[in-house]
Every structure is written in C-alpha cells, then in structure tokens.
C-alpha positions, 0 to 999 in steps of 0.5 A: 506492522512489525513492533521494533524495540523503542530504541532502534524505532527512534533510530529508523527513519519511517522509510527504514521502518517501512523496509524492515516490515518482515514481508517487504524485507523478505522480498528486499523492497527499498523505499525510493521515496516516502512523503513525509505525510504518506501521501506519496510513495515509490517503492523498488521491488527487486527482480532478482529476489522475486523471479518467477520460474519464467524469469519474469516478476513474481505476481505474488510478490507484487500482490504482497507489496501492493496489499497494504499500500493504500491502508498505510496511507490512510492510516497516516492521513486519517489517525484514529481509525482502523484501516484494511484492504477491503479489495485488491486487483491486479491487472497484469498488462505486461510482464515485468522483466525488470525491478518494478517500481510502485507508484502510489499517490494520494489525490487531495481531492480524494482525500476531501472526499474521504474526510467528508464521509468520515465526517458525515458517516463516521466511515469510508470505503474508498478506492485507489489506483496505482501501479507498478512501472518497469525500468523503461517507465512502462506501467506493467500492473494496474493496481485497484485497491478498496480499503475500509476506514472504520472508527477505532473501536468498530465491530461489524454487525451482520448489516455492516458486513454486506457493505 
C-alpha cells in the first residue's frame, strides 16, 4: 500500500487509507464497510468512473479491485507473514450496468484451517470466493482468489515454486 506521511496516516481511518490506495483512488472506490479486524469488506466500485465502451462496468476495474482484497485480509488476520495473490479468476456471469459492490467475508472455519496449516507447515495457500453485486443484489461476477501466505523472510526455492 501507499506510504502516507505519518501525521496524515494517524488522522485517517483504515477505511479512508484503503480508499487512498492509488489504484482504488483512481477508480473512485468507496468503502461501505470495513470490519475492524479486516474479516469483512464491502467496497463500492462506481460505474461512472469505470464504464467500458459498451456502457457496462469495465472488467479490468473489477479485477484490479478484487486482486488485493484476500491478501489484505490475510495480512491483517495473520500478521508477521508475507501475503500475495497467487491466482485470481473472475467469472463474469452478468453484465454490470450499475455501481458494483464487492463483498468479501473471511469465514471463521477457513481462518481456523489456515491457522492450523501455518502452525504445522509455516505456510499456506488458501482459496477465497467472493463477488461483485449490482444495485439489485444480483451476483454479476464470481471471484476466486488463491493467496500465498509465507514466513516474513521467505525466499522461494526451485522446489517451492511448483507448489
């Protein structure tokens, strides 16, 4: 994330800091809900700022917004680890012709499973499913994201690259 001056960082809430993340700011993303612990996120992607030539929501904007969400949540829930997106798939089920709401929830059962794997192996590569919903509550895009959670000073070896 972007490094803000410390004085400004202290004045901004976590939701406002997320909105100031440069790619999100360029897309005019608004935080509707941000759980204090990072386990629940609702983000608004406005159509007006992200319209494609056909008049619908630009798929690239949805991919850009969806990409860091699971990694950011894991980074908050499992501090002291490196976290990055390993694989991201978007299934465009319906055209988005309104503002889109990204809804992400970190399920407690998945959190426990990841914690167990980190305790046993020191690393994990979990998958998350979340989506974009139109203003009528219809899921227009299904997001499947797999993240890599590794020890803080992890350096991949040739063997690790294949996992």
